[in-house]
C-alpha positions as a printed NumPy array, in Angstrom:
array([[-23.575,  -0.235,   6.38 ],
       [-22.098,   2.471,   8.607],
       [-18.817,   3.722,   7.15 ],
       [-17.824,   7.004,   8.775],
       [-15.599,   9.446,   6.918],
       [-13.062,  11.567,   8.816],
       [-10.795,  14.312,   7.497],
       [ -7.21 ,  13.504,   8.465],
       [ -5.575,  16.465,   6.706],
       [ -6.947,  19.115,   4.354],
       [ -4.782,  22.04 ,   3.295],
       [ -6.123,  24.089,   0.387],
       [ -2.631,  25.452,  -0.329],
       [ -1.007,  22.105,  -1.203],
       [ -1.75 ,  18.705,  -2.736],
       [ -1.785,  15.909,  -0.115],
       [ -1.638,  12.332,  -1.357],
       [ -0.32 ,   8.714,  -1.133],
       [ -0.934,   8.129,   2.584],
       [ -0.301,   5.212,   4.896],
       [ -1.047,   4.605,   8.57 ],
       [  0.325,   2.452,  11.396],
       [ -0.465,   1.91 ,  15.077],
       [  2.103,   2.006,  17.873],
       [  2.105,  -0.31 ,  20.89 ],
       [  0.273,   2.362,  22.899],
       [ -2.528,   2.601,  20.319],
       [ -1.431,   5.905,  18.795],
       [ -1.981,   6.189,  15.047],
       [  0.722,   7.73 ,  12.861],
       [ -0.143,   8.748,   9.32 ],
       [  2.4  ,   9.587,   6.632],
       [  1.74 ,  11.216,   3.264],
       [  3.351,  13.422,   0.621],
       [  2.78 ,  17.093,  -0.025],
       [  3.433,  18.496,  -3.517],
       [  1.97 ,  20.775,  -6.197],
       [  0.076,  18.002,  -8.027],
       [  0.126,  14.307,  -8.838],
       [  2.066,  15.164, -12.012],
       [  4.108,  18.017, -10.536],
       [  6.327,  17.189,  -7.577],
       [  7.472,  20.717,  -6.785],
       [  7.2  ,  21.64 ,  -3.079],
       [  7.421,  17.931,  -2.28 ],
       [  7.987,  16.691,   1.282],
       [  6.959,  13.874,   3.587],
       [  4.557,  14.724,   6.393],
       [  3.486,  12.905,   9.561],
       [  0.327,  13.336,  11.618],
       [ -0.676,  11.646,  14.868],
       [ -3.969,  10.654,  16.467],
       [ -4.453,   9.646,  20.096],
       [ -8.184,   8.863,  19.8  ],
       [ -8.331,   6.07 ,  17.203],
       [ -8.299,   8.418,  14.227],
       [-11.167,  10.664,  15.304],
       [ -8.956,  13.781,  15.479],
       [ -5.457,  14.51 ,  14.207],
       [ -2.696,  16.831,  15.394],
       [ -0.653,  19.353,  13.481],
       [  1.647,  18.38 ,  10.646],
       [  5.104,  17.081,  11.527],
       [  7.492,  17.582,   8.616],
       [  9.602,  14.477,   8.14 ],
       [ 11.641,  15.762,   5.181],
       [ 12.629,  19.13 ,   3.764],
       [ 10.568,  20.642,   0.947],
       [ 12.037,  19.977,  -2.512],
       [ 11.204,  20.937,  -6.079],
       [ 10.853,  17.596,  -7.832],
       [  9.619,  18.67 , -11.245],
       [  7.364,  16.511, -13.392],
       [  6.513,  13.031, -12.183],
       [  8.957,  10.273, -13.176],
       [ 10.826,  12.262, -15.837],
       [ 14.529,  12.525, -16.552],
       [ 14.348,  16.255, -15.894],
       [ 12.939,  15.754, -12.425],
       [ 14.97 ,  16.784,  -9.405],
       [ 15.388,  14.474,  -6.405],
       [ 12.251,  14.039,  -4.328],
       [ 10.695,  11.486,  -2.001],
       [  7.743,   9.791,  -3.637],
       [  5.487,   7.287,  -1.851],
       [  6.171,   6.459,   1.8  ],
       [  4.869,   3.577,   3.899],
       [  4.887,   3.319,   7.677],
       [  4.651,   0.248,   9.883],
       [  5.711,  -1.582,  13.025],
       [  8.408,  -4.221,  13.201],
       [  7.971,  -7.322,  15.351],
       [ 10.259,  -5.836,  17.995],
       [  7.777,  -2.978,  18.423],
       [  9.878,  -0.324,  16.726],
       [  8.308,   1.814,  14.018],
       [  9.717,   2.159,  10.527],
       [  9.245,   4.352,   7.459],
       [ 10.173,   3.182,   3.968],
       [ 10.164,   5.482,   0.939],
       [ 11.47 ,   5.679,  -2.609],
       [ 13.481,   8.681,  -3.742],
       [ 13.237,   9.501,  -7.435],
       [ 15.696,  11.581,  -9.405],
       [ 16.682,  12.058, -13.02 ],
       [ 20.044,  12.824, -14.555],
       [ 20.928,  10.965, -17.719],
       [ 17.964,   8.641, -17.121],
       [ 15.365,   7.971, -14.471],
       [ 16.824,   6.607, -11.247],
       [ 15.466,   5.743,  -7.857],
       [ 16.636,   4.678,  -4.426],
       [ 14.807,   3.175,  -1.461],
       [ 15.453,   4.23 ,   2.132],
       [ 14.309,   2.839,   5.495],
       [ 14.224,   4.805,   8.748],
       [ 13.894,   2.944,  12.069],
       [ 12.198,   4.8  ,  14.901],
       [ 11.436,   4.153,  18.553],
       [  8.24 ,   2.41 ,  19.649],
       [  6.176,   5.61 ,  19.554],
       [  7.665,   7.036,  16.366],
       [  8.919,  10.176,  18.098],
       [ 12.583,   9.677,  17.209],
       [ 14.025,   8.358,  13.961],
       [ 17.475,   7.072,  13.053],
       [ 19.54 ,   7.822,   9.988],
       [ 18.202,   6.384,   6.72 ],
       [ 19.287,   2.922,   5.606],
       [ 19.877,   2.634,   1.852],
       [ 18.332,  -0.561,   0.499],
       [ 20.227,  -1.955,  -2.529],
       [ 17.16 ,  -2.113,  -4.768],
       [ 16.269,   0.147,  -7.689],
       [ 12.527,   0.66 ,  -7.666],
       [  9.595,   2.89 ,  -6.825],
       [  6.471,   2.666,  -4.633],
       [  7.833,   0.092,  -2.164],
       [  5.575,  -2.29 ,  -0.308],
       [  5.473,  -2.259,   3.459],
       [  8.351,  -4.196,   4.984],
       [  7.484,  -7.907,   5.209],
       [  8.877,  -9.839,   8.186],
       [  8.353, -13.57 ,   7.805],
       [  8.378, -16.375,  10.352],
       [ 12.069, -17.222,   9.986],
       [ 13.048, -13.597,  10.734],
       [ 13.755, -12.654,   7.121],
       [ 12.999,  -9.047,   6.18 ],
       [ 11.737,  -8.426,   2.644],
       [ 11.643,  -5.122,   0.744],
       [  9.859,  -5.075,  -2.615],
       [  9.417,  -2.43 ,  -5.323],
       [  8.985,  -2.193,  -9.102],
       [ 10.898,  -0.698, -12.016],
       [ 11.081,  -0.953, -15.798],
       [ 12.893,  -4.046, -17.073],
       [ 14.854,  -3.172, -20.194],
       [ 15.286,  -6.884, -20.959],
       [ 11.505,  -7.381, -20.93 ],
       [ 10.2  ,  -4.755, -23.38 ],
       [ 10.778,  -2.226, -20.604],
       [  7.642,  -3.545, -18.911],
       [  7.248,  -2.798, -15.218],
       [  8.614,  -5.661, -13.167],
       [  8.297,  -6.354,  -9.45 ],
       [ 11.519,  -7.095,  -7.557],
       [ 12.538,  -7.804,  -3.985],
       [ 15.63 ,  -8.016,  -1.819],
       [ 15.81 ,  -9.741,   1.55 ],
       [ 17.933,  -9.508,   4.671],
       [ 18.544, -12.315,   7.169],
       [ 20.579, -10.19 ,   9.595],
       [ 18.316,  -7.29 ,  10.498],
       [ 18.993,  -5.116,   7.418],
       [ 22.791,  -5.214,   7.776],
       [ 23.301,  -7.07 ,   4.494],
       [ 20.95 ,  -7.822,   1.617],
       [ 20.441, -10.384,  -1.099],
       [ 20.749,  -9.597,  -4.77 ],
       [ 17.486,  -8.433,  -6.408],
       [ 15.   , -11.224,  -7.146],
       [ 12.23 , -10.999,  -9.752],
       [  8.84 , -11.446,  -8.117],
       [  6.73 , -10.978, -11.243],
       [  7.487, -10.142, -14.86 ],
       [  5.538, -10.61 , -18.092],
       [  6.276,  -9.422, -21.651],
       [  2.721,  -8.11 , -22.102],
       [  2.012,  -6.733, -18.628],
       [  3.168,  -3.91 , -16.398],
       [  3.351,  -5.6  , -12.995],
       [  3.87 ,  -3.317, -10.03 ],
       [  2.886,  -2.099,  -6.551],
       [  2.941,  -5.515,  -4.885],
       [  1.509,  -6.23 ,  -1.447],
       [  3.081,  -9.309,   0.144],
       [  1.736, -11.369,   3.032],
       [  2.548, -14.773,   4.517],
       [  0.107, -17.647,   4.916],
       [  0.866, -21.245,   5.939],
       [  4.542, -20.765,   5.202],
       [  3.946, -19.393,   1.703],
       [  4.239, -15.815,   0.504],
       [  1.499, -14.308,  -1.642],
       [  2.198, -11.133,  -3.626],
       [ -0.86 ,  -9.248,  -4.865],
       [ -0.006,  -7.115,  -7.925],
       [ -1.305,  -4.138,  -9.83 ],
       [ -1.275,  -4.407, -13.629],
       [ -0.677,  -0.949, -15.043],
       [ -1.58 ,  -1.163, -18.739],
       [ -4.96 ,   0.526, -18.294],
       [ -6.796,  -2.515, -19.684],
       [ -8.849,  -3.335, -16.606],
       [ -6.951,  -6.463, -15.598],
       [ -7.723,  -8.206, -12.317],
       [ -5.452,  -7.716,  -9.368],
       [ -3.011, -10.544, -10.001],
       [ -0.99 , -12.682,  -7.625],
       [  2.086, -14.862,  -7.524],
       [  3.147, -17.315,  -4.812],
       [  6.479, -18.285,  -3.26 ],
       [  7.038, -21.474,  -1.269],
       [ 10.718, -20.835,  -0.459],
       [ 10.648, -17.588,   1.54 ],
       [ 10.641, -15.321,  -1.508],
       [ 13.58 , -16.78 ,  -3.415],
       [ 11.504, -18.068,  -6.346],
       [  7.973, -17.25 ,  -7.486],
       [  5.202, -18.989,  -9.385],
       [  3.491, -17.977, -12.574],
       [  0.929, -15.168, -12.377],
       [ -2.651, -15.975, -11.379],
       [ -5.893, -14.014, -11.516],
       [ -7.909, -12.998,  -8.467],
       [-11.603, -11.983,  -8.361],
       [-10.647,  -8.317,  -7.782],
       [-11.166,  -6.863, -11.253],
       [ -9.765,  -3.529, -12.442],
       [ -7.665,  -3.194,  -9.289],
       [ -4.762,  -0.823,  -8.684],
       [ -2.365,  -0.553,  -5.712],
       [ -3.587,  -3.396,  -3.479],
       [ -2.889,  -3.203,   0.261],
       [ -3.428,  -6.579,   1.926],
       [ -3.386,  -7.905,   5.461],
       [ -5.098, -10.228,   7.917],
       [ -8.049,  -9.215,  10.043],
       [ -8.402, -10.549,  13.576],
       [-11.125, -12.985,  12.486],
       [ -8.758, -14.641,   9.997],
       [-10.092, -13.017,   6.846],
       [ -7.843, -11.134,   4.464],
       [ -8.692,  -7.523,   3.64 ],
       [ -7.405,  -5.856,   0.47 ],
       [ -8.031,  -2.163,  -0.133],
       [ -7.497,  -0.913,  -3.678],
       [ -8.379,   1.607,  -6.359],
       [-11.043,   0.337,  -8.753],
       [-10.213,   1.657, -12.217],
       [-12.047,   0.193, -15.22 ],
       [-11.205,   3.431, -17.021],
       [-11.368,   6.484, -14.757],
       [ -9.967,   6.927, -11.248],
       [-13.183,   7.362,  -9.272],
       [-13.718,   4.455,  -6.853],
       [-12.04 ,   2.85 ,  -3.868],
       [-13.018,  -0.662,  -2.81 ],
       [-12.257,  -3.03 ,   0.029],
       [-12.279,  -6.773,  -0.648],
       [-12.567,  -9.561,   1.915],
       [-11.18 , -13.008,   1.131],
       [-11.112, -16.267,   3.038],
       [ -7.521, -17.175,   3.878],
       [ -7.869, -20.644,   2.387],
       [ -8.339, -19.026,  -1.026],
       [ -4.927, -17.366,  -0.93 ],
       [ -3.119, -20.397,  -2.333],
       [ -5.806, -21.231,  -4.89 ],
       [ -4.813, -20.626,  -8.499],
       [ -8.25 , -20.745, -10.117],
       [-10.131, -17.446,  -9.984],
       [-13.388, -19.251,  -9.194],
       [-11.901, -20.954,  -6.111],
       [-11.243, -17.693,  -4.261],
       [-14.459, -16.67 ,  -2.401],
       [-14.713, -12.935,  -1.955],
       [-16.909, -10.048,  -0.871],
       [-16.211,  -6.563,  -2.236],
       [-17.391,  -3.444,  -0.428],
       [-17.277,   0.122,  -1.826],
       [-15.475,   2.554,   0.454],
       [-15.539,   5.841,  -1.429],
       [-16.33 ,   7.576,  -4.706],
       [-14.547,  10.671,  -6.022],
       [-17.083,  13.176,  -7.41 ],
       [-14.427,  15.611,  -8.634],
       [-14.397,  16.434, -12.397],
       [-10.725,  15.354, -12.372],
       [-10.723,  12.642,  -9.687],
       [ -7.607,  11.284,  -8.009],
       [ -7.716,   8.732,  -5.19 ],
       [ -6.963,   5.212,  -4.139],
       [ -3.624,   4.81 ,  -2.345],
       [ -4.483,   3.394,   1.033],
       [ -3.269,   2.009,   4.329],
       [ -5.198,   0.509,   7.229],
       [ -5.107,  -0.797,  10.781],
       [ -7.495,  -2.759,  12.975],
       [ -8.081,  -2.046,  16.66 ],
       [ -8.31 ,  -4.711,  19.369],
       [-12.116,  -4.472,  19.452],
       [-12.337,  -5.174,  15.701],
       [-12.964,  -1.663,  14.397],
       [-11.036,  -0.866,  11.201],
       [ -9.471,   2.441,  10.171],
       [ -8.554,   2.998,   6.506],
       [ -6.646,   6.005,   5.196],
       [ -6.913,   7.271,   1.615],
       [ -6.379,  10.392,  -0.449],
       [ -9.135,  11.935,  -2.56 ],
       [-10.082,  15.186,  -4.326],
       [-13.891,  14.938,  -4.223],
       [-15.223,  18.368,  -3.18 ],
       [-11.815,  20.096,  -3.08 ],
       [ -9.542,  21.656,  -5.678],
       [ -6.504,  19.786,  -4.346],
       [ -6.311,  16.243,  -3.029],
       [ -6.487,  15.715,   0.729],
       [ -6.283,  12.852,   3.241],
       [ -9.458,  11.125,   4.392],
       [-10.071,   8.331,   6.891],
       [-12.82 ,   5.687,   7.104],
       [-14.019,   3.72 ,  10.113],
       [-16.193,   0.621,  10.103],
       [-16.664,  -2.657,  11.949],
       [-16.705,  -6.321,  10.911],
       [-20.508,  -6.433,  10.998],
       [-20.508,  -3.749,   8.298],
       [-18.684,  -6.259,   6.092],
       [-20.88 ,  -9.289,   6.746],
       [-23.765,  -9.826,   9.142],
       [-23.746, -13.019,  11.219],
       [-26.029, -15.796,   9.9  ],
       [-29.641, -15.826,  11.087],
       [-32.163, -18.624,  11.394],
       [-33.626, -17.663,   8.031],
       [-30.341, -18.166,   6.215],
       [-29.701, -21.808,   5.335],
       [-26.345, -21.228,   3.68 ],
       [-23.798, -18.439,   3.612],
       [-22.716, -18.382,  -0.014],
       [-19.509, -16.501,   0.841],
       [-18.342, -19.389,   3.018],
       [-18.844, -22.05 ,   0.33 ]])
């Protein structure tokens, strides 16, 4: 296995975390991440962009997308307004977008979600669009086959033991108007959050983090009516998984990158599923291969929020944040190819167990 590690950004003066990456029509990569004092201290917080013109091998100087703010402690009522966890992507019309939650506390914790639409190369950005959804850590924007745009995020549900609940809103007119919030996943004994939604055979599948610290599988729920109603919650074979990021590879497989956290935050994995298993509800009926991507050796590790793209020739680039050998977290990239995931069958192999 030949996974190459590349430093995307490393600044010993500041904590760099929660990255994402997208590719423009020209092949340029744009990374976005947050600077701040620490995971639990959002002072000096701002959103930062970096660009690569050589498939992620080298990265330019920082481009500051937002002003620096003193956010205070993470997710507390005393915290001042600050942008939290941004995602970046490309719409079907070729334009780039950024979506990010903004957290602030007054009488109680509040949050807002904003979307910025850019040009095709992400060099110019419009004014932010306020999405009418209270929530944090939004998923990438999901555009489905009928043109509907879906934005999803999670927040505490006071009617459900204040457990984290995943919500969405949708727009059928290009983000001019929005639906009322819809519950994607809620459970009285689970904290369900950080969904990653993708479409398959007309259905929507939402992979979910469970945030009780009990080592639950990555869970999923399914919608057959374009996100308006959702099924019960099902297990997947990705145990102890946090913050899944899912998508289709060019060969039809589904890749999910995620933090593996049975107890401590030390590992990042990448799972590969056959698409036909997406709609299966029995854990055993979802064939999977799981590949380790990185391990955080730091005495106080912190890693595992990811994004990824695949190039036309099949090579994959994953972005992640990690502490490892540094005092403060920094942004790291990983490059590998499909043959690093699974070798083609040979004459000595009578059956590929993964395909059964």
